[in-house]
SENU-673539 format. One record per atom (N, C-alpha, C): residue in one letter; chain; x, y, z; atom name. Coordinates in pm, 1 decimal, padded with zeros to 6 digits. Example, Ala and Ser with C-alpha at 12.3 -4.5 7.8 and 13.67 -1.06 7.14 Angstrom:
2
[r "A","A",[01319.0,-00569.0,00780.0],"N"]
[r "A","A",[01230.0,-00450.0,00780.0],"CA"]
[r "A","A",[01320.0,-00330.0,00780.0],"C"]
[r "S","A",[01285.0,-00225.0,00708.0],"N"]
[r "S","A",[01367.0,-00106.0,00714.0],"CA"]
[r "S","A",[01290.0,00003.0,00787.0],"C"]
***
This chain:
126
[r "M","A",[00323.0,01114.2,-01850.5],"N"]
[r "M","A",[00349.3,01075.5,-01729.9],"CA"]
[r "M","A",[00313.3,01174.2,-01628.0],"C"]
[r "T","A",[00245.3,01143.4,-01507.6],"N"]
[r "T","A",[00215.2,01229.1,-01406.3],"CA"]
[r "T","A",[00257.7,01196.0,-01275.3],"C"]
[r "I","A",[00331.1,01283.2,-01192.9],"N"]
[r "I","A",[00369.5,01243.8,-01061.9],"CA"]
[r "I","A",[00257.0,01262.4,-00971.7],"C"]
[r "I","A",[00221.8,01170.9,-00884.5],"N"]
[r "I","A",[00128.7,01176.7,-00766.6],"CA"]
[r "I","A",[00182.0,01214.9,-00648.8],"C"]
[r "Q","A",[00130.8,01307.3,-00580.9],"N"]
[r "Q","A",[00185.2,01342.8,-00448.4],"CA"]
[r "Q","A",[00037.9,01369.1,-00378.9],"C"]
[r "V","A",[00026.1,01296.5,-00256.7],"N"]
[r "V","A",[-00099.9,01311.9,-00208.7],"CA"]
[r "V","A",[-00101.0,01461.8,-00127.6],"C"]
[r "S","A",[-00218.5,01528.3,-00167.6],"N"]
[r "S","A",[-00230.2,01670.1,-00112.5],"CA"]
[r "S","A",[-00222.9,01682.9,00031.6],"C"]
[r "D","A",[-00160.6,01787.8,00082.0],"N"]
[r "D","A",[-00155.0,01815.2,00217.4],"CA"]
[r "D","A",[-00060.1,01714.6,00301.8],"C"]
[r "S","A",[00015.2,01630.6,00231.6],"N"]
[r "S","A",[00100.3,01553.7,00292.3],"CA"]
[r "S","A",[00258.5,01586.4,00273.3],"C"]
[r "P","A",[00322.9,01535.9,00376.7],"N"]
[r "P","A",[00486.8,01561.8,00369.5],"CA"]
[r "P","A",[00524.2,01492.3,00238.1],"C"]
[r "K","A",[00628.7,01560.7,00181.0],"N"]
[r "K","A",[00683.1,01487.3,00057.1],"CA"]
[r "K","A",[00765.0,01368.1,00112.9],"C"]
[r "P","A",[00770.2,01254.4,00035.4],"N"]
[r "P","A",[00848.6,01150.2,00066.7],"CA"]
[r "P","A",[00998.7,01176.1,00109.1],"C"]
[r "V","A",[01050.1,01123.1,00206.2],"N"]
[r "V","A",[01177.7,01146.6,00244.6],"CA"]
[r "V","A",[01279.8,01067.6,00146.8],"C"]
[r "G","A",[01245.1,00980.3,00071.3],"N"]
[r "G","A",[01333.8,00921.2,-00019.2],"CA"]
[r "G","A",[01314.4,00960.1,-00162.7],"C"]
[r "H","A",[01384.6,00913.6,-00266.1],"N"]
[r "H","A",[01371.9,00969.6,-00392.9],"CA"]
[r "H","A",[01284.7,00901.2,-00478.1],"C"]
[r "Y","A",[01146.1,00917.2,-00444.7],"N"]
[r "Y","A",[01021.7,00855.9,-00513.0],"CA"]
[r "Y","A",[00906.1,00940.0,-00509.7],"C"]
[r "S","A",[00799.9,00898.4,-00566.8],"N"]
[r "S","A",[00668.0,00975.7,-00570.7],"CA"]
[r "S","A",[00573.8,00877.8,-00502.2],"C"]
[r "H","A",[00442.3,00932.1,-00449.0],"N"]
[r "H","A",[00356.2,00825.2,-00392.9],"CA"]
[r "H","A",[00304.3,00735.0,-00503.3],"C"]
[r "A","A",[00308.9,00792.6,-00625.2],"N"]
[r "A","A",[00249.2,00715.3,-00744.7],"CA"]
[r "A","A",[00298.2,00798.7,-00876.1],"C"]
[r "I","A",[00285.6,00707.2,-00984.4],"N"]
[r "I","A",[00295.7,00771.7,-01120.4],"CA"]
[r "I","A",[00188.9,00726.3,-01190.9],"C"]
[r "V","A",[00127.2,00818.0,-01263.2],"N"]
[r "V","A",[00011.0,00772.0,-01360.3],"CA"]
[r "V","A",[00082.0,00785.2,-01502.8],"C"]
[r "S","A",[00065.2,00670.0,-01573.2],"N"]
[r "S","A",[00124.5,00660.4,-01719.4],"CA"]
[r "S","A",[00027.9,00567.3,-01793.7],"C"]
[r "N","A",[00002.8,00603.7,-01904.3],"N"]
[r "N","A",[-00084.6,00534.0,-02000.1],"CA"]
[r "N","A",[-00215.0,00461.9,-01948.9],"C"]
[r "G","A",[-00281.0,00546.9,-01871.3],"N"]
[r "G","A",[-00408.0,00513.7,-01812.0],"CA"]
[r "G","A",[-00403.2,00408.4,-01687.2],"C"]
[r "L","A",[-00291.0,00404.7,-01623.8],"N"]
[r "L","A",[-00266.5,00304.4,-01520.0],"CA"]
[r "L","A",[-00201.5,00400.2,-01399.4],"C"]
[r "V","A",[-00221.7,00363.0,-01278.3],"N"]
[r "V","A",[-00147.2,00437.5,-01167.0],"CA"]
[r "V","A",[-00063.9,00330.7,-01107.0],"C"]
[r "F","A",[00058.1,00350.7,-01069.9],"N"]
[r "F","A",[00171.6,00263.3,-01026.2],"CA"]
[r "F","A",[00201.7,00321.7,-00882.3],"C"]
[r "T","A",[00172.6,00257.1,-00786.8],"N"]
[r "T","A",[00197.4,00321.1,-00652.2],"CA"]
[r "T","A",[00334.5,00281.5,-00619.3],"C"]
[r "S","A",[00408.2,00344.9,-00545.3],"N"]
[r "S","A",[00523.5,00318.0,-00481.9],"CA"]
[r "S","A",[00495.1,00219.0,-00371.8],"C"]
[r "G","A",[00593.8,00140.1,-00299.1],"N"]
[r "G","A",[00564.2,00069.6,-00190.5],"CA"]
[r "G","A",[00515.0,00159.2,-00060.0],"C"]
[r "I","A",[00405.9,00093.5,-00017.8],"N"]
[r "I","A",[00335.8,00161.2,00099.0],"CA"]
[r "I","A",[00366.6,00096.1,00237.8],"C"]
[r "L","A",[00408.5,00156.0,00321.0],"N"]
[r "L","A",[00438.6,00111.3,00465.2],"CA"]
[r "L","A",[00339.2,00162.1,00557.2],"C"]
[r "P","A",[00344.4,00113.7,00672.8],"N"]
[r "P","A",[00232.2,00157.6,00782.5],"CA"]
[r "P","A",[00291.1,00295.8,00844.3],"C"]
[r "I","A",[00293.8,00397.0,00763.2],"N"]
[r "I","A",[00335.1,00530.8,00805.9],"CA"]
[r "I","A",[00212.0,00613.3,00736.5],"C"]
[r "R","A",[00154.3,00697.4,00842.9],"N"]
[r "R","A",[00040.9,00760.5,00794.9],"CA"]
[r "R","A",[00086.6,00882.6,00677.6],"C"]
[r "I","A",[00017.5,00859.0,00570.0],"N"]
[r "I","A",[00067.3,00938.8,00461.0],"CA"]
[r "I","A",[00049.0,01097.2,00482.8],"C"]
[r "K","A",[-00061.2,01130.0,00555.9],"N"]
[r "K","A",[-00093.0,01273.1,00582.4],"CA"]
[r "K","A",[-00009.2,01342.8,00679.5],"C"]
[r "T","A",[00043.1,01261.0,00778.5],"N"]
[r "T","A",[00123.6,01328.1,00895.5],"CA"]
[r "T","A",[00260.5,01257.8,00897.3],"C"]
[r "A","A",[00298.4,01162.2,00849.2],"N"]
[r "A","A",[00439.0,01092.5,00837.2],"CA"]
[r "A","A",[00441.1,01023.9,00965.4],"C"]
[r "E","A",[00327.1,01007.6,01048.7],"N"]
[r "E","A",[00338.9,00935.0,01178.2],"CA"]
[r "E","A",[00361.5,00789.9,01147.4],"C"]
[r "K","A",[00474.0,00734.6,01206.3],"N"]
[r "K","A",[00516.6,00595.3,01194.1],"CA"]
[r "K","A",[00452.7,00516.8,01304.4],"C"]
[r "L","A",[00375.4,00396.4,01262.5],"N"]
[r "L","A",[00321.0,00313.5,01353.7],"CA"]
[r "L","A",[00424.8,00244.6,01423.3],"C"]
[r "P","A",[00416.5,00223.8,01555.4],"N"]
[r "P","A",[00517.3,00139.4,01631.5],"CA"]
[r "P","A",[00552.6,-00001.3,01556.3],"C"]
[r "I","A",[00661.9,-00043.6,01553.2],"N"]
[r "I","A",[00687.0,-00156.6,01486.6],"CA"]
[r "I","A",[00616.2,-00286.1,01559.0],"C"]
[r "E","A",[00587.2,-00263.9,01696.0],"N"]
[r "E","A",[00526.8,-00372.1,01767.5],"CA"]
[r "E","A",[00363.7,-00357.2,01728.7],"C"]
[r "S","A",[00328.8,-00276.3,01660.6],"N"]
[r "S","A",[00172.4,-00278.7,01626.6],"CA"]
[r "S","A",[00130.8,-00422.0,01552.9],"C"]
[r "S","A",[00019.9,-00444.9,01581.4],"N"]
[r "S","A",[-00033.7,-00565.4,01527.6],"CA"]
[r "S","A",[-00033.6,-00580.0,01364.1],"C"]
[r "M","A",[-00049.3,-00676.1,01304.0],"N"]
[r "M","A",[-00045.6,-00686.0,01158.0],"CA"]
[r "M","A",[-00188.4,-00606.9,01113.2],"C"]
[r "E","A",[-00292.1,-00636.9,01204.8],"N"]
[r "E","A",[-00426.4,-00566.1,01162.9],"CA"]
[r "E","A",[-00401.8,-00408.0,01168.5],"C"]
[r "E","A",[-00335.3,-00370.6,01259.5],"N"]
[r "E","A",[-00306.9,-00216.5,01259.7],"CA"]
[r "E","A",[-00228.0,-00167.8,01153.3],"C"]
[r "Q","A",[-00122.1,-00250.5,01127.5],"N"]
[r "Q","A",[-00040.3,-00201.2,01009.8],"CA"]
[r "Q","A",[-00102.9,-00208.7,00870.2],"C"]
[r "M","A",[-00188.7,-00312.2,00851.1],"N"]
[r "M","A",[-00244.5,-00314.7,00718.8],"CA"]
[r "M","A",[-00364.6,-00223.9,00718.8],"C"]
[r "A","A",[-00431.6,-00171.4,00826.9],"N"]
[r "A","A",[-00526.9,-00074.9,00822.4],"CA"]
[r "A","A",[-00470.8,00050.2,00762.0],"C"]
[r "V","A",[-00362.2,00082.0,00822.1],"N"]
[r "V","A",[-00277.4,00207.7,00784.8],"CA"]
[r "V","A",[-00236.4,00194.1,00629.9],"C"]
[r "V","A",[-00190.2,00096.0,00587.0],"N"]
[r "V","A",[-00128.2,00065.6,00444.8],"CA"]
[r "V","A",[-00261.0,00078.9,00355.1],"C"]
[r "F","A",[-00377.9,00007.4,00398.9],"N"]
[r "F","A",[-00494.4,00028.1,00299.7],"CA"]
[r "F","A",[-00539.2,00161.8,00302.7],"C"]
[r "D","A",[-00548.4,00238.9,00414.5],"N"]
[r "D","A",[-00588.2,00380.9,00415.7],"CA"]
[r "D","A",[-00494.7,00456.8,00330.1],"C"]
[r "N","A",[-00382.5,00448.7,00335.6],"N"]
[r "N","A",[-00276.2,00508.0,00258.5],"CA"]
[r "N","A",[-00305.6,00481.6,00093.6],"C"]
[r "L","A",[-00330.6,00350.4,00070.0],"N"]
[r "L","A",[-00353.5,00317.5,-00076.0],"CA"]
[r "L","A",[-00476.7,00388.2,-00120.0],"C"]
[r "K","A",[-00578.5,00373.8,-00045.6],"N"]
[r "K","A",[-00695.9,00462.0,-00085.7],"CA"]
[r "K","A",[-00678.8,00614.4,-00117.5],"C"]
[r "Q","A",[-00588.4,00685.0,-00038.9],"N"]
[r "Q","A",[-00550.0,00809.3,-00051.0],"CA"]
[r "Q","A",[-00479.8,00831.4,-00170.6],"C"]
[r "V","A",[-00380.0,00756.3,-00192.5],"N"]
[r "V","A",[-00298.5,00755.4,-00317.7],"CA"]
[r "V","A",[-00391.1,00749.7,-00441.7],"C"]
[r "L","A",[-00465.4,00637.6,-00447.3],"N"]
[r "L","A",[-00533.4,00622.9,-00563.7],"CA"]
[r "L","A",[-00644.0,00722.7,-00580.6],"C"]
[r "A","A",[-00702.8,00779.2,-00468.8],"N"]
[r "A","A",[-00801.7,00902.7,-00501.1],"CA"]
[r "A","A",[-00728.8,01011.1,-00550.2],"C"]
[r "E","A",[-00610.4,01047.1,-00511.9],"N"]
[r "E","A",[-00523.6,01160.4,-00560.5],"CA"]
[r "E","A",[-00499.7,01141.7,-00715.4],"C"]
[r "A","A",[-00494.2,01016.8,-00746.3],"N"]
[r "A","A",[-00461.5,00984.0,-00898.5],"CA"]
[r "A","A",[-00575.6,00987.0,-00977.3],"C"]
[r "G","A",[-00703.0,00980.3,-00916.9],"N"]
[r "G","A",[-00827.6,00965.8,-00983.6],"CA"]
[r "G","A",[-00872.4,00832.4,-01001.2],"C"]
[r "S","A",[-00821.8,00733.9,-00909.9],"N"]
[r "S","A",[-00858.2,00603.9,-00917.6],"CA"]
[r "S","A",[-00933.8,00556.0,-00801.6],"C"]
[r "S","A",[-00939.2,00437.6,-00767.6],"N"]
[r "S","A",[-01003.0,00384.3,-00641.3],"CA"]
[r "S","A",[-00948.0,00218.4,-00625.8],"C"]
[r "I","A",[-00986.8,00162.7,-00511.4],"N"]
[r "I","A",[-00955.5,00043.5,-00490.0],"CA"]
[r "I","A",[-01022.2,-00070.7,-00579.1],"C"]
[r "D","A",[-01137.3,-00045.6,-00620.5],"N"]
[r "D","A",[-01200.4,-00119.3,-00719.6],"CA"]
[r "D","A",[-01153.5,-00124.8,-00868.8],"C"]
[r "K","A",[-01068.2,-00033.8,-00866.9],"N"]
[r "K","A",[-00975.4,-00031.6,-01002.5],"CA"]
[r "K","A",[-00848.3,-00087.8,-00995.8],"C"]
[r "V","A",[-00810.3,-00136.5,-00882.2],"N"]
[r "V","A",[-00674.2,-00209.2,-00875.6],"CA"]
[r "V","A",[-00669.2,-00334.5,-00956.4],"C"]
[r "V","A",[-00538.0,-00339.9,-01037.3],"N"]
[r "V","A",[-00561.7,-00471.7,-01115.5],"CA"]
[r "V","A",[-00437.8,-00567.3,-01077.7],"C"]
[r "K","A",[-00352.5,-00517.7,-00988.5],"N"]
[r "K","A",[-00253.5,-00596.2,-00956.2],"CA"]
[r "K","A",[-00194.0,-00554.0,-00814.8],"C"]
[r "A","A",[-00159.3,-00630.1,-00718.2],"N"]
[r "A","A",[-00123.3,-00581.7,-00573.4],"CA"]
[r "A","A",[00000.7,-00673.4,-00544.6],"C"]
[r "T","A",[00110.4,-00620.0,-00505.2],"N"]
[r "T","A",[00212.7,-00698.5,-00457.4],"CA"]
[r "T","A",[00227.3,-00669.9,-00310.0],"C"]
[r "V","A",[00222.4,-00771.7,-00233.9],"N"]
[r "V","A",[00237.4,-00762.9,-00070.4],"CA"]
[r "V","A",[00343.7,-00820.0,-00021.4],"C"]
[r "Y","A",[00426.5,-00752.2,00041.3],"N"]
[r "Y","A",[00555.7,-00806.5,00102.3],"CA"]
[r "Y","A",[00525.3,-00822.3,00249.3],"C"]
[r "I","A",[00554.1,-00937.7,00306.8],"N"]
[r "I","A",[00538.6,-00972.3,00457.3],"CA"]
[r "I","A",[00673.3,-01007.3,00508.1],"C"]
[r "A","A",[00695.7,-00956.6,00619.0],"N"]
[r "A","A",[00813.5,-00999.7,00692.3],"CA"]
[r "A","A",[00828.3,-01136.7,00764.8],"C"]
[r "D","A",[00703.0,-01201.0,00771.1],"N"]
[r "D","A",[00704.1,-01310.8,00829.7],"CA"]
[r "D","A",[00600.3,-01416.1,00767.3],"C"]
[r "G","A",[00645.3,-01524.1,00687.7],"N"]
[r "G","A",[00564.3,-01589.9,00613.8],"CA"]
[r "G","A",[00450.6,-01657.9,00689.4],"C"]
[r "D","A",[00471.9,-01679.4,00816.4],"N"]
[r "D","A",[00352.4,-01715.4,00919.5],"CA"]
[r "D","A",[00234.0,-01628.4,00924.2],"C"]
[r "N","A",[00268.4,-01506.5,00886.8],"N"]
[r "N","A",[00148.5,-01417.0,00877.5],"CA"]
[r "N","A",[00063.0,-01431.0,00755.2],"C"]
[r "W","A",[00080.1,-01517.9,00655.3],"N"]
[r "W","A",[-00000.1,-01523.0,00529.5],"CA"]
[r "W","A",[-00118.2,-01542.5,00550.0],"C"]
[r "G","A",[-00177.5,-01620.9,00647.2],"N"]
[r "G","A",[-00331.4,-01643.5,00667.5],"CA"]
[r "G","A",[-00399.1,-01508.5,00717.8],"C"]
[r "I","A",[-00331.1,-01433.5,00799.3],"N"]
[r "I","A",[-00403.5,-01311.2,00853.6],"CA"]
[r "I","A",[-00398.5,-01225.4,00742.0],"C"]
[r "V","A",[-00286.6,-01214.1,00667.5],"N"]
[r "V","A",[-00282.5,-01115.6,00567.4],"CA"]
[r "V","A",[-00374.4,-01129.1,00440.1],"C"]
[r "N","A",[-00387.1,-01253.0,00413.2],"N"]
[r "N","A",[-00487.3,-01291.2,00316.0],"CA"]
[r "N","A",[-00630.5,-01263.4,00344.3],"C"]
[r "Q","A",[-00665.1,-01288.8,00484.8],"N"]
[r "Q","A",[-00788.5,-01256.4,00533.4],"CA"]
[r "Q","A",[-00831.9,-01101.6,00542.8],"C"]
[r "L","A",[-00725.6,-01026.0,00587.8],"N"]
[r "L","A",[-00748.3,-00883.0,00597.4],"CA"]
[r "L","A",[-00755.7,-00818.7,00448.5],"C"]
[r "Y","A",[-00672.1,-00871.9,00351.3],"N"]
[r "Y","A",[-00677.6,-00826.2,00204.5],"CA"]
[r "Y","A",[-00821.3,-00872.8,00150.0],"C"]
[r "A","A",[-00857.7,-00984.6,00182.7],"N"]
[r "A","A",[-01005.8,-01020.6,00117.4],"CA"]
[r "A","A",[-01108.3,-00938.5,00192.2],"C"]
[r "D","A",[-01097.1,-00900.0,00306.7],"N"]
[r "D","A",[-01183.9,-00811.5,00381.5],"CA"]
[r "D","A",[-01191.7,-00668.0,00310.8],"C"]
[r "F","A",[-01070.7,-00620.4,00288.3],"N"]
[r "F","A",[-01056.6,-00492.8,00227.7],"CA"]
[r "F","A",[-01092.1,-00484.1,00089.9],"C"]
[r "F","A",[-01081.0,-00577.4,00008.8],"N"]
[r "F","A",[-01104.5,-00584.3,-00133.2],"CA"]
[r "F","A",[-01240.8,-00623.1,-00166.3],"C"]
[r "G","A",[-01298.6,-00705.5,-00066.4],"N"]
[r "G","A",[-01450.5,-00753.8,-00085.4],"CA"]
[r "G","A",[-01473.4,-00855.1,-00211.9],"C"]
[r "N","A",[-01552.7,-00817.2,-00298.6],"N"]
[r "N","A",[-01572.2,-00907.6,-00416.8],"CA"]
[r "N","A",[-01479.8,-00890.6,-00512.9],"C"]
[r "H","A",[-01410.3,-00761.7,-00528.9],"N"]
[r "H","A",[-01308.0,-00732.4,-00612.5],"CA"]
[r "H","A",[-01183.7,-00834.1,-00588.5],"C"]
[r "R","A",[-01121.2,-00893.2,-00682.3],"N"]
[r "R","A",[-01008.3,-00980.1,-00683.8],"CA"]
[r "R","A",[-00907.0,-00956.8,-00779.2],"C"]
[r "P","A",[-00823.5,-00848.2,-00746.2],"N"]
[r "P","A",[-00708.6,-00818.7,-00834.9],"CA"]
[r "P","A",[-00621.7,-00928.8,-00837.8],"C"]
[r "A","A",[-00528.2,-00925.2,-00927.1],"N"]
[r "A","A",[-00419.9,-01016.5,-00927.1],"CA"]
[r "A","A",[-00331.1,-00988.8,-00814.5],"C"]
[r "R","A",[-00255.8,-01082.0,-00754.9],"N"]
[r "R","A",[-00190.2,-01060.1,-00630.2],"CA"]
[r "R","A",[-00067.4,-01142.7,-00620.5],"C"]
[r "S","A",[00030.0,-01095.5,-00568.5],"N"]
[r "S","A",[00137.2,-01177.9,-00506.0],"CA"]
[r "S","A",[00165.0,-01146.1,-00361.5],"C"]
[r "I","A",[00190.4,-01233.7,-00278.1],"N"]
[r "I","A",[00231.4,-01216.4,-00154.9],"CA"]
[r "I","A",[00376.0,-01290.4,-00152.2],"C"]
[r "I","A",[00470.4,-01203.8,-00112.0],"N"]
[r "I","A",[00612.3,-01236.7,-00098.8],"CA"]
[r "I","A",[00665.6,-01227.1,00025.4],"C"]
[r "P","A",[00698.4,-01340.3,00102.7],"N"]
[r "P","A",[00774.6,-01337.2,00230.6],"CA"]
[r "P","A",[00907.7,-01276.4,00203.7],"C"]
[r "V","A",[00945.5,-01197.8,00296.2],"N"]
[r "V","A",[01092.8,-01139.9,00286.2],"CA"]
[r "V","A",[01138.2,-01144.4,00426.0],"C"]
[r "K","A",[01289.9,-01128.8,00417.5],"N"]
[r "K","A",[01356.2,-01153.4,00553.7],"CA"]
[r "K","A",[01332.6,-01033.6,00642.0],"C"]
[r "E","A",[01323.0,-00907.5,00581.9],"N"]
[r "E","A",[01285.2,-00803.9,00664.6],"CA"]
[r "E","A",[01238.9,-00684.2,00574.9],"C"]
[r "L","A",[01156.9,-00596.1,00640.9],"N"]
[r "L","A",[01097.6,-00459.5,00570.4],"CA"]
[r "L","A",[01180.3,-00344.1,00635.9],"C"]
[r "H","A",[01172.0,-00236.0,00575.7],"N"]
[r "H","A",[01213.7,-00108.7,00623.7],"CA"]
[r "H","A",[01150.9,-00065.7,00760.0],"C"]
[r "F","A",[01225.0,-00020.1,00853.1],"N"]
[r "F","A",[01188.8,00025.1,00974.4],"CA"]
[r "F","A",[01142.2,-00104.7,01071.0],"C"]
[r "G","A",[01165.0,-00223.5,01017.0],"N"]
[r "G","A",[01116.8,-00337.4,01116.7],"CA"]
[r "G","A",[00954.2,-00364.7,01100.6],"C"]
[r "Y","A",[00890.1,-00314.9,00975.6],"N"]
[r "Y","A",[00747.8,-00335.6,00982.2],"CA"]
[r "Y","A",[00725.8,-00473.4,00916.3],"C"]
[r "K","A",[00599.1,-00511.6,00928.8],"N"]
[r "K","A",[00557.3,-00636.3,00911.0],"CA"]
[r "K","A",[00507.8,-00649.3,00756.6],"C"]
[r "I","A",[00475.3,-00538.4,00695.6],"N"]
[r "I","A",[00392.3,-00528.2,00577.0],"CA"]
[r "I","A",[00451.1,-00416.3,00488.5],"C"]
[r "E","A",[00436.1,-00435.0,00353.9],"N"]
[r "E","A",[00438.2,-00320.3,00250.4],"CA"]
[r "E","A",[00364.7,-00378.6,00131.3],"C"]
[r "L","A",[00313.6,-00286.0,00067.3],"N"]
[r "L","A",[00204.7,-00300.9,-00032.9],"CA"]
[r "L","A",[00240.6,-00214.1,-00157.6],"C"]
[r "E","A",[00251.4,-00258.6,-00278.4],"N"]
[r "E","A",[00238.8,-00178.6,-00391.9],"CA"]
[r "E","A",[00122.8,-00224.1,-00485.1],"C"]
[r "A","A",[00087.0,-00134.6,-00571.3],"N"]
[r "A","A",[-00040.6,-00159.9,-00656.7],"CA"]
[r "A","A",[-00040.7,-00100.8,-00778.3],"C"]
[r "V","A",[-00092.3,-00163.3,-00880.5],"N"]
[r "V","A",[-00126.5,-00101.7,-01010.4],"CA"]
[r "V","A",[-00277.0,-00095.3,-01026.5],"C"]
[r "A","A",[-00321.3,00018.7,-01065.0],"N"]
[r "A","A",[-00474.1,00031.4,-01087.2],"CA"]
[r "A","A",[-00502.6,00117.6,-01224.9],"C"]
[r "E","A",[-00602.5,00094.1,-01268.3],"N"]
[r "E","A",[-00658.6,00163.7,-01378.0],"CA"]
[r "E","A",[-00719.6,00305.6,-01330.6],"C"]
[r "L","A",[-00720.7,00391.3,-01421.9],"N"]
[r "L","A",[-00787.0,00523.4,-01384.9],"CA"]
[r "L","A",[-00938.2,00521.6,-01416.6],"C"]
***
């Protein structure tokens, strides 16, 4: 098992790693719209598009640090704070992954940490 911490980024404030590599797979922690390299928090009023752009950028960085990439994601779990955003989340997700179609769950929840609209976790192959 290998702990993944994105280079030149602040350590997570909670008791977790950016990801863990185990048995040829990368397991990411939940990724919020907080810029991984600077810990800059996006304003909670920012749009779903803005929040997802940061989440996807963070995902790319975590996977790259682990030796993987978005085209190797096998499963994604997406938590959204408002089920009414399902359509835009689906479209932005499709735009991000393109022809690659990992297994996915979108789970509406009452609220997310810091009042954000989205959180994503993924499992990818190396």
